[in-house]
C-alpha positions as CSV (number, residue, x, y, z in Angstrom):
1,M,-18.2,-40.2,-16.9
2,R,-14.8,-39.6,-15.3
3,S,-13.5,-36.5,-13.5
4,I,-10.4,-34.5,-14.3
5,D,-8.9,-35.8,-11.0
6,T,-9.3,-39.4,-12.1
7,M,-7.8,-38.6,-15.5
8,L,-4.8,-37.0,-13.9
9,E,-4.3,-40.0,-11.6
10,D,-4.4,-42.3,-14.6
11,C,-1.6,-40.2,-16.1
12,I,0.7,-40.0,-13.1
13,G,2.4,-43.4,-13.5
14,N,5.8,-43.2,-11.7
15,G,5.2,-39.5,-11.1
16,R,8.6,-38.3,-12.2
17,Y,7.4,-36.0,-15.0
18,Q,4.9,-34.5,-12.6
19,A,7.5,-34.0,-9.9
20,A,9.8,-32.4,-12.5
21,I,7.4,-29.8,-13.9
22,I,6.1,-29.0,-10.4
23,S,9.7,-28.5,-9.1
24,L,10.5,-26.5,-12.2
25,V,7.7,-23.9,-11.8
26,L,8.2,-23.6,-8.1
27,L,11.8,-22.6,-8.6
28,V,10.4,-19.1,-9.3
29,G,10.6,-18.9,-5.5
30,I,14.4,-18.3,-5.8
31,P,14.3,-15.1,-7.9
32,A,11.2,-14.1,-6.0
33,A,13.3,-14.2,-2.8
34,F,16.0,-12.1,-4.5
35,M,13.5,-9.4,-5.5
36,Q,11.4,-9.3,-2.3
37,T,14.4,-9.1,0.1
38,A,16.9,-7.4,-2.2
39,T,16.9,-4.2,-0.1
40,V,18.6,-6.1,2.7
41,F,21.7,-5.7,0.6
42,I,21.2,-3.2,-2.2
43,A,19.7,-0.6,0.1
44,A,21.6,-1.5,3.2
45,L,22.5,1.4,5.6
46,P,26.1,0.9,6.8
47,D,27.6,2.8,9.7
48,A,27.8,6.5,9.0
49,R,28.5,9.9,10.4
50,C,28.5,13.5,9.1
51,W,30.9,14.4,6.3
52,I,33.5,16.9,7.7
53,E,35.4,18.5,5.0
54,A,38.4,19.4,7.1
55,V,39.1,15.8,8.1
56,D,37.5,13.9,5.2
57,N,39.1,15.6,2.2
58,D,41.7,13.8,0.2
59,T,44.6,15.5,2.0
60,A,43.5,14.9,5.5
61,S,41.6,11.6,5.2
62,D,44.5,9.4,6.1
63,V,45.8,11.6,9.0
64,L,43.1,10.7,11.6
65,S,41.5,7.4,12.6
66,E,37.7,7.1,12.6
67,D,37.8,6.7,16.4
68,V,39.6,10.0,16.8
69,I,37.2,11.8,14.5
70,K,34.1,10.4,16.1
71,S,35.2,11.0,19.7
72,A,36.2,14.6,18.9
73,L,33.6,15.7,16.4
74,I,30.5,13.4,16.7
75,P,28.1,13.4,19.7
76,Y,27.4,10.0,21.2
77,D,23.7,8.8,21.1
78,E,23.1,7.2,24.5
79,I,19.7,5.8,23.5
80,A,21.0,4.1,20.3
81,Q,24.3,3.2,22.0
82,R,26.4,4.5,19.0
83,Y,27.7,7.7,17.6
84,D,25.1,10.0,16.1
85,R,24.6,9.7,12.4
86,C,22.8,12.9,11.9
87,H,24.6,15.5,14.0
88,M,28.1,16.9,14.7
89,F,29.7,19.4,17.0
90,N,29.9,22.8,15.4
91,Y,33.7,23.2,15.4
92,N,35.3,25.7,13.0
93,L,38.4,23.7,12.3
94,T,39.6,26.2,9.7
95,G,39.9,28.8,12.4
96,C,42.7,27.0,14.2
97,E,45.8,29.2,14.7
98,G,49.5,28.3,14.4
99,N,51.2,25.6,12.4
100,L,49.2,22.7,14.0
101,N,48.4,19.7,11.9
102,I,44.8,18.5,11.7
103,S,45.2,16.0,14.6
104,Q,46.5,18.7,17.0
105,C,43.9,21.1,15.9
106,V,41.1,18.7,16.8
107,D,42.6,18.1,20.2
108,D,43.0,21.9,20.7
109,V,39.5,22.7,19.8
110,T,38.1,19.8,21.8
111,N,39.8,20.9,24.9
112,S,39.2,24.6,24.6
113,T,35.5,25.0,23.6
114,S,32.0,24.1,24.7
115,P,30.6,23.1,21.4
116,N,27.1,23.3,20.1
117,I,25.5,20.5,18.1
118,G,24.3,21.0,14.6
119,D,23.0,19.0,11.6
120,C,25.2,17.5,9.0
121,Q,26.0,20.2,6.4
122,D,27.8,18.3,3.7
123,G,26.1,14.9,3.6
124,H,27.6,11.8,5.2
125,H,30.7,9.7,5.4
126,F,29.7,6.0,5.1
127,S,31.8,3.0,6.2
128,R,32.9,0.8,3.3
129,D,33.9,-2.1,5.5
130,I,30.9,-4.3,4.4
131,F,29.5,-2.6,1.3
132,E,31.2,-0.8,-1.5
133,S,28.0,1.0,-2.5
134,T,24.3,0.8,-1.8
135,V,21.3,2.8,-2.8
136,A,21.4,4.5,0.6
137,T,25.1,5.5,0.3
138,E,24.8,6.6,-3.3
139,W,21.8,8.9,-2.8
140,D,22.5,9.7,0.9
141,L,19.3,8.2,2.2
142,L,19.9,8.9,5.8
143,C,18.5,11.2,8.6
144,G,16.0,13.6,6.9
145,R,16.1,11.4,3.8
146,L,15.6,8.1,5.6
147,T,11.9,8.1,4.9
148,L,12.7,8.0,1.2
149,K,14.5,4.7,1.7
150,S,11.6,3.3,3.6
151,G,9.2,4.7,1.0
152,S,11.0,3.0,-1.9
153,T,10.6,-0.4,-0.2
154,S,7.0,0.3,0.5
155,V,6.4,1.3,-3.1
156,F,7.9,-2.1,-4.2
157,Y,5.5,-3.9,-1.9
158,F,2.6,-1.9,-3.2
159,G,3.6,-3.2,-6.6
160,V,3.5,-6.7,-5.2
161,F,0.0,-5.8,-3.8
162,A,-1.2,-4.7,-7.2
163,G,0.4,-7.6,-9.0
164,S,-1.3,-10.0,-6.6
165,I,-4.7,-8.5,-7.5
166,I,-4.3,-8.7,-11.3
167,G,-2.2,-11.8,-11.3
168,G,-5.0,-14.2,-10.5
169,A,-7.4,-12.7,-13.0
170,L,-4.8,-12.7,-15.8
171,S,-3.9,-16.3,-15.0
172,D,-7.5,-17.4,-15.0
173,R,-8.2,-15.7,-18.3
174,F,-5.0,-16.3,-20.4
175,G,-3.6,-19.5,-18.8
176,R,-1.1,-20.3,-16.2
177,I,1.9,-20.9,-18.4
178,L,1.5,-17.8,-20.6
179,I,1.3,-15.5,-17.6
180,Y,4.2,-17.4,-16.0
181,K,6.4,-16.8,-19.1
182,I,5.5,-13.1,-19.4
183,G,6.1,-12.5,-15.7
184,L,9.5,-14.2,-15.8
185,L,10.6,-12.2,-18.9
186,A,9.4,-8.9,-17.4
187,G,11.2,-9.7,-14.2
188,L,14.4,-10.3,-16.1
189,V,14.2,-7.1,-18.2
190,V,13.0,-4.7,-15.6
191,G,15.2,-6.2,-12.9
192,I,18.3,-5.4,-15.0
193,A,16.9,-2.0,-15.8
194,V,16.7,-1.2,-12.1
195,A,20.5,-1.6,-11.9
196,F,20.9,1.4,-14.3
197,S,18.7,3.8,-12.4
198,P,20.1,7.3,-12.6
199,N,18.4,8.6,-9.4
200,Y,16.2,7.5,-6.5
201,H,12.9,8.4,-8.2
202,V,13.6,6.2,-11.3
203,F,14.8,3.4,-9.0
204,S,11.6,3.5,-7.0
205,L,9.4,3.5,-10.2
206,L,11.3,0.6,-11.8
207,R,11.1,-1.4,-8.6
208,F,7.3,-0.8,-8.5
209,L,7.0,-2.0,-12.1
210,L,9.3,-5.0,-11.3
211,A,7.0,-6.1,-8.5
212,L,3.8,-5.5,-10.5
213,L,5.1,-7.6,-13.5
214,Y,6.9,-10.5,-11.9
215,K,4.4,-11.2,-9.1
216,P,1.7,-12.8,-11.4
217,A,4.4,-15.3,-12.5
218,S,4.9,-16.6,-8.9
219,L,1.1,-16.8,-8.3
220,A,0.6,-18.7,-11.6
221,A,3.4,-21.1,-10.6
222,V,1.8,-22.0,-7.3
223,V,-1.7,-22.5,-8.9
224,Y,-0.1,-24.5,-11.7
225,A,1.7,-26.8,-9.2
226,L,-1.5,-27.4,-7.3
227,E,-3.5,-28.1,-10.5
228,V,-1.1,-30.7,-11.9
229,S,-0.4,-32.4,-8.6
230,R,-1.9,-35.7,-7.5
231,E,-4.2,-35.4,-4.5
232,R,-1.8,-36.5,-1.8
233,W,0.9,-34.1,-3.0
234,K,-1.2,-31.0,-2.8
235,T,0.0,-29.8,0.6
236,T,3.6,-30.3,-0.2
237,A,3.1,-28.6,-3.6
238,A,1.4,-25.6,-1.9
239,L,4.2,-25.2,0.6
240,G,7.0,-26.1,-1.7
241,Y,7.2,-22.6,-3.1
242,N,7.9,-21.2,0.4
243,I,10.6,-23.8,1.0
244,I,12.3,-22.8,-2.3
245,Y,11.9,-19.1,-1.3
246,G,13.9,-19.9,1.8
247,L,16.6,-21.5,-0.4
248,G,16.6,-18.3,-2.5
249,C,17.4,-16.3,0.7
250,V,20.4,-18.6,1.4
251,I,21.7,-18.3,-2.2
252,M,21.4,-14.5,-2.4
253,S,23.6,-14.1,0.7
254,G,26.4,-15.9,-1.3
255,L,25.8,-13.6,-4.3
256,A,25.9,-10.5,-2.0
257,I,29.2,-11.5,-0.6
258,F,30.7,-11.7,-4.1
259,W,29.2,-8.4,-5.3
260,R,29.5,-5.6,-2.8
261,N,28.3,-2.9,-5.2
262,W,24.5,-2.7,-5.5
263,R,24.4,-2.3,-9.3
264,P,26.1,-5.5,-10.3
265,L,24.4,-7.3,-7.4
266,Q,21.0,-6.2,-8.8
267,I,21.9,-7.6,-12.2
268,A,23.0,-10.9,-10.6
269,F,19.7,-11.1,-8.8
270,S,17.7,-10.4,-12.0
271,L,19.6,-13.1,-13.9
272,G,17.9,-15.6,-11.6
273,F,14.9,-15.3,-13.9
274,L,16.9,-16.3,-17.0
275,P,17.0,-20.1,-16.7
276,L,13.4,-20.2,-15.8
277,V,12.5,-18.2,-18.9
278,L,14.4,-20.7,-21.0
279,T,12.8,-23.8,-19.4
280,S,9.3,-22.3,-19.4
281,F,8.9,-23.2,-23.0
282,F,9.0,-26.9,-22.1
283,L,6.1,-26.7,-19.7
284,P,2.6,-27.9,-20.8
285,E,-0.5,-25.9,-19.9
286,S,-2.5,-27.0,-16.9
287,P,-5.1,-29.5,-18.1
288,R,-7.5,-28.3,-15.5
289,W,-7.4,-24.8,-16.9
290,L,-7.8,-26.1,-20.5
291,V,-10.9,-28.0,-19.5
292,S,-12.3,-24.9,-17.6
293,K,-11.9,-23.0,-20.9
294,E,-13.4,-26.0,-22.8
295,K,-10.2,-26.5,-24.8
296,F,-10.7,-30.2,-24.8
297,A,-8.4,-31.2,-27.7
298,E,-5.5,-29.4,-26.0
299,A,-6.4,-31.0,-22.7
300,D,-6.3,-34.4,-24.2
301,K,-3.0,-33.7,-25.8
302,T,-1.5,-32.5,-22.5
303,L,-2.8,-35.5,-20.5
304,K,-1.4,-38.0,-23.1
305,L,2.0,-36.2,-22.9
306,M,2.0,-36.5,-19.1
307,R,1.0,-40.2,-19.4
308,K,3.8,-40.9,-21.8
309,R,6.5,-39.1,-19.8
310,N,5.3,-40.7,-16.5
311,H,5.5,-44.2,-18.2
312,A,1.9,-44.9,-17.0
313,K,0.9,-48.5,-17.6
314,G,-2.4,-49.8,-19.1
315,V,-4.6,-48.5,-21.8
316,V,-6.9,-45.6,-20.7
317,D,-9.4,-43.7,-22.8
318,L,-8.7,-40.0,-22.4
319,N,-11.6,-38.0,-23.9
320,T,-12.2,-34.8,-21.9
321,E,-14.9,-33.4,-24.1
322,R,-17.1,-36.5,-23.8
323,D,-16.5,-36.8,-20.0
324,L,-16.2,-33.2,-18.9
325,A,-18.2,-31.0,-21.2
326,P,-21.3,-31.4,-19.0
327,V,-19.2,-30.6,-15.9
328,A,-17.9,-27.5,-17.6
329,A,-21.4,-26.4,-18.4
330,D,-22.6,-27.0,-14.9
331,K,-19.6,-25.0,-13.6
332,R,-20.5,-22.1,-15.8
333,E,-24.0,-22.1,-14.4
334,V,-22.7,-22.2,-10.8
335,N,-20.2,-19.4,-11.5
336,N,-23.0,-17.2,-13.0
337,K,-25.1,-17.8,-9.9
338,D,-22.3,-17.2,-7.4
339,G,-20.5,-14.6,-9.6
340,N,-20.0,-12.0,-7.0
341,S,-18.4,-14.1,-4.3
342,L,-17.2,-11.0,-2.5
343,I,-20.8,-9.8,-1.8
344,E,-21.8,-13.4,-0.9
345,T,-19.0,-13.6,1.7
346,F,-19.6,-10.2,3.3
347,S,-23.4,-10.4,3.4
348,R,-23.3,-13.3,5.9
349,P,-22.3,-12.3,9.5
350,Y,-20.2,-15.2,10.5
351,S,-18.5,-15.5,7.1
352,R,-17.8,-11.7,7.3
353,M,-16.3,-12.1,10.7
354,M,-14.1,-15.0,9.7
355,T,-12.9,-13.2,6.5
356,I,-11.9,-10.0,8.4
357,N,-10.2,-12.0,11.2
358,N,-8.3,-14.1,8.6
359,M,-7.2,-10.9,6.8
360,F,-5.9,-9.4,10.1
361,V,-3.9,-12.5,10.9
362,W,-2.4,-12.6,7.4
363,M,-1.5,-8.9,7.6
364,I,0.3,-9.2,11.0
365,T,2.1,-12.3,9.9
366,S,3.4,-10.6,6.8
367,L,4.3,-7.5,8.8
368,V,6.4,-9.5,11.2
369,Y,7.9,-11.9,8.7
370,Y,9.2,-9.2,6.3
371,G,10.2,-7.0,9.3
372,I,12.5,-9.7,10.6
373,S,13.7,-10.6,7.1
374,L,14.6,-7.0,6.1
375,N,16.2,-6.3,9.4
376,S,19.1,-8.8,9.1
377,G,21.6,-5.9,9.1
378,A,20.5,-4.6,12.5
379,L,21.1,-7.9,14.2
380,A,24.4,-9.0,15.9
381,G,26.9,-10.8,13.7
382,N,27.4,-10.8,10.0
383,I,24.6,-9.5,7.7
384,Y,25.3,-12.2,5.1
385,V,25.2,-15.1,7.6
386,N,22.1,-13.6,9.3
387,H,20.2,-13.5,6.0
388,A,21.2,-17.0,5.1
389,L,20.2,-18.3,8.6
390,G,16.8,-16.6,8.0
391,G,16.4,-18.6,4.8
392,A,17.4,-21.8,6.6
393,M,14.7,-21.1,9.2
394,D,12.1,-20.8,6.4
395,I,13.2,-24.2,5.0
396,I,13.1,-25.9,8.4
397,A,9.9,-24.3,9.5
398,I,7.8,-25.1,6.4
399,S,9.2,-28.7,6.2
400,L,8.1,-29.3,9.8
401,C,4.7,-27.7,9.0
402,I,3.9,-30.3,6.4
403,V,4.1,-33.0,9.2
404,A,2.7,-30.8,12.0
405,I,-0.5,-29.8,10.1
406,S,-1.6,-33.5,9.7
407,K,-0.9,-34.2,13.4
408,F,-2.1,-31.0,15.3
409,G,-4.4,-29.3,12.8
410,C,-4.1,-25.9,11.2
411,R,-5.6,-23.8,14.0
412,N,-3.3,-25.2,16.7
413,C,-0.2,-24.8,14.4
414,T,-1.1,-21.2,13.6
415,V,-1.6,-20.3,17.2
416,M,1.6,-22.0,18.4
417,T,3.8,-20.5,15.7
418,L,2.5,-17.0,16.2
419,V,3.0,-17.3,20.0
420,L,6.5,-18.5,19.4
421,C,7.1,-15.5,17.1
422,G,5.6,-13.0,19.5
423,L,7.5,-14.2,22.5
424,S,10.7,-14.4,20.6
425,C,10.4,-10.8,19.4
426,L,9.5,-9.5,22.9
427,L,12.3,-11.4,24.6
428,S,14.8,-10.1,22.0
429,T,13.5,-6.6,22.9
430,V,14.3,-7.3,26.6
431,A,17.7,-8.6,25.6
432,L,18.4,-5.5,23.6
433,H,17.3,-3.1,26.4
434,V,18.9,-4.9,29.4
435,G,22.1,-6.1,27.7
436,A,22.9,-3.0,25.6
437,G,26.6,-3.1,24.7
438,V,27.1,-6.7,25.9
439,T,28.2,-8.8,23.0
440,A,26.9,-12.1,24.4
441,I,23.4,-10.6,25.0
442,K,23.4,-9.3,21.4
443,Y,23.9,-12.9,20.1
444,V,21.1,-14.1,22.4
445,G,19.0,-11.4,20.6
446,L,20.1,-12.9,17.2
447,V,18.9,-16.4,18.3
448,L,15.6,-15.0,19.4
449,A,15.2,-13.1,16.1
450,M,15.8,-16.3,14.2
451,S,13.2,-18.0,16.4
452,G,10.8,-15.2,15.4
453,R,11.6,-15.8,11.7
454,F,10.9,-19.5,12.2
455,G,7.6,-18.8,13.8
456,S,6.4,-16.2,11.3
457,S,7.5,-18.3,8.3
458,A,5.7,-21.4,9.7
459,A,2.5,-19.3,10.4
460,F,2.5,-18.1,6.8
461,A,2.7,-21.6,5.5
462,V,-0.1,-22.9,7.8
463,L,-2.4,-19.9,7.1
464,F,-2.3,-20.7,3.4
465,V,-3.5,-24.3,3.9
466,H,-6.0,-23.2,6.6
467,T,-7.6,-20.5,4.4
468,V,-8.2,-23.1,1.6
469,E,-9.9,-25.4,4.1
470,L,-12.0,-22.7,5.9
471,F,-13.8,-21.2,2.9
472,P,-16.1,-22.8,0.3
473,T,-15.2,-23.7,-3.3
474,S,-17.5,-20.9,-4.5
475,G,-15.5,-18.3,-2.6
476,R,-12.1,-19.9,-2.0
477,N,-10.2,-17.8,-4.6
478,T,-11.8,-14.7,-3.2
479,A,-10.8,-15.6,0.3
480,L,-7.2,-16.3,-0.8
481,G,-7.1,-13.0,-2.8
482,L,-8.3,-11.0,0.2
483,A,-5.8,-12.7,2.5
484,S,-3.0,-12.0,0.0
485,M,-4.1,-8.3,-0.2
486,A,-4.0,-8.0,3.6
487,A,-0.5,-9.6,3.7
488,R,0.7,-7.0,1.2
489,I,-0.7,-4.2,3.4
490,G,1.4,-5.7,6.2
491,S,4.6,-5.7,4.0
492,I,3.9,-2.1,2.8
493,I,3.8,-1.0,6.5
494,T,7.0,-2.9,7.4
495,P,9.7,-0.5,6.2
496,F,8.3,2.4,8.3
497,T,8.0,0.1,11.3
498,L,11.7,-0.7,10.8
499,Q,12.6,3.0,10.5
500,I,11.4,3.5,14.2
501,Q,14.4,1.6,15.5
502,Y,16.8,4.4,14.4
503,Q,15.1,6.6,17.0
504,V,14.0,4.0,19.6
505,P,16.0,0.8,19.1
506,W,13.8,-1.5,21.1
507,L,10.4,-0.4,19.9
508,T,10.3,-2.1,16.5
509,Q,10.8,-5.6,18.0
510,A,8.2,-4.8,20.7
511,I,5.6,-3.9,18.0
512,F,6.3,-7.2,16.2
513,G,6.0,-9.1,19.5
514,F,2.7,-7.6,20.7
515,T,1.0,-7.7,17.2
516,A,2.0,-11.4,16.7
517,L,0.5,-12.3,20.1
518,A,-2.7,-10.3,19.2
519,A,-2.8,-12.3,15.9
520,A,-2.4,-15.6,17.8
521,C,-5.4,-14.6,20.0
522,V,-7.5,-13.9,16.9
523,A,-6.4,-17.2,15.2
524,Y,-7.4,-19.1,18.4
525,S,-11.0,-18.3,17.5
526,F,-10.8,-20.0,14.1
527,P,-12.6,-23.4,13.7
528,E,-10.3,-26.4,13.4
529,T,-10.6,-28.0,10.0
530,K,-8.6,-31.2,10.7
531,D,-10.2,-34.3,9.1
532,N,-13.1,-32.2,7.7
533,S,-14.2,-32.3,4.1
534,L,-13.8,-29.2,2.0
535,L,-16.9,-26.9,2.1
536,M,-18.7,-26.3,-1.2
537,T,-21.3,-23.5,-0.8
538,F,-21.7,-20.2,1.0
539,N,-24.7,-21.4,2.9
540,E,-23.0,-24.5,4.1
541,T,-20.0,-22.5,5.2
542,E,-22.1,-20.0,7.1
543,K,-23.8,-22.8,9.1
544,Y,-20.4,-24.3,9.8
545,F,-19.0,-21.0,11.1
546,E,-22.1,-20.3,13.2
547,K,-21.9,-23.8,14.8
548,N,-18.3,-23.3,15.8
549,L,-18.3,-19.6,16.6
550,R,-21.7,-18.6,17.9
551,S,-20.7,-18.9,21.6
552,S,-17.2,-17.4,21.2
553,K,-16.0,-14.1,22.6
554,M,-15.1,-13.0,19.0
555,A,-18.8,-13.3,18.0
556,T,-19.7,-11.1,20.9
557,I,-17.1,-8.5,19.8
558,Y,-18.7,-8.5,16.3
559,C,-22.2,-8.2,17.9
560,I,-23.5,-11.3,16.2
561,S,-23.5,-13.7,19.2
562,G,-26.9,-15.3,19.6
563,K,-28.1,-14.4,16.1
564,R,-29.5,-17.1,13.9
C-alpha cells in the first residue's frame, strides 16, 4: 500500500502546476492585508482642532492662516507637543467692538483677556493636506468619540476572531476550495457594501461581517497550500502567505495615495478579491481532504490532473481507494478515541502549561505587530511610505526566517526576534521622550519602529512553524486554533492600546516593548524542536514536555515542578 504523500510526490513532476496553484491561493494574502490594516488609511485621524464658527465660516475661512488661529484660540498641549485637539479658549469673538476685521479682533481679544479653556462646541476642523475624507473626519471620531474609532477596529478584529474559529471547522467539513470561494465572494460583496455605510454603526457592523466571512477563505488557503505541497516545500508554503501579506501592505499604500477619500479607497481595496474569485474556479480540491472524506474517485481524478499538468514521467498506478481506504478507517477510529483534543490537552499538566504559554506569546506578538502596523500615521515621515516600509519589513523578515529556522531552530529564532522587537519599541519610546520636537530624533524613532515591525513579523512566522512542531498530530489543529484565538485577542486589544498615545505619547510604545520582552522570556522556556520528528500522541507529547521542562522555573511557577 502507498501513502497519500507518496502519491503526491509521484504527481509533482516538474512541480510547476503545484507552484502555480499554491501561489494562486496564497495571493489571498493581498486583499487580507487590505482588509486587516485598512483603518490605517480609511479611519486615519489627521491633524485637527476645534471648529470655530467666527473664523471657519465661508466668509472668514480665507482671512486667517492656521498658525494665527491656533496660536490665538487653541491651547498648546505640552505633553503631546502639539496644539490641543479637544479644547479651545473661550473667546466671544462676536462681541468685538468697532469696525475691526476678524484678524484684528483676534489680536485684540488675545491681548486684552485672560481666557478660560473649554471643550469644542461645534465639532472639529480637520486638516485636508493628506486625506480628503476618512471615517474619523466624516463622523467626527475624536476626543469624546475617539473610543468609537478604536471600538470599530476592535469589532473588526472580533470578526476575525470568530471567523478563525468557524473557518477551520467549515473547511474541514465542506472542503478547502468551496470555503475559499465563498469567503472570497463574501469579502468582495460586503467589502464594497462597507463603502456605502450611512453612519458609524452600520460601518462597524459591516466591517464585523466582512471579517467574519472572508477570514475562513484565508485559513482555507493556507491549509490547502500545505496539503498540496511536496514535503520540502511545506515551510515555504506555510510562510508564503505572510510574505504575500507584506506585499499587500506595499500595494495598498499605492492605492491610498491615488484615492484620498475613504469610500472609493474601500471599494478599491475590496476589488482585490475579484481576480481571486475568478481564478478560484480553476483550482482542484485538495486530494488529502478528498481522501479524508473517502471521496476516492474524485481524489484519483485530482491526482491524475496534477500529474498531467506537472508533466510527471513514468507510469504510476493511482488508486486511492485500494491503498488508502484502510488508512481512512484507522484515522476515523483514532479521531473517535481522541475526539476531544481540547480536554486531552488541558488534562495533562505539562501540555496545559505549554498551551497557555504558547497562547500568551501569540497574543503579545499579535498585539505588538498590529499595534505597529496600525500606527503608521503616528510615526515621523509620510504615512504612505511608512506603511509600505512596514510591508517590506514583513517580506524581508519572513524570507530570512525560512533560512534562520533551519539553522538556529524555532525557539532561538522566536526569542531573538521578540527581544529585537521589545528593545526597538523601548528605544523608540526613549527617542520620543528625550528628543521631542527634534526632527532627526523622530526619524530615529521611525527606524526603531520598523525594526520592531521586523521583529514582530518574524516572531509571528516562527511561532506558526514552532506550534506545529511542538504539539502532537492528534491535537495539532486544536493547538493552532487556540493560538490563533489568542492572537485575535491581542489584535482586539490593540486599538485601545494605541488610543493611549493621544493622552501620553510615549506609553503605547513602552507597553509594546515590555510585553514583547515578557513574551521572549516565556518563549525561552519552550523546548527546541530542531531536528526532532513530529510527535504523534498526547502521551508521547506529555513525556517530551516533562523531560524538557520539569526542572525549569516555568514549571515551578505552574506548581508542577517535580511531579511525575
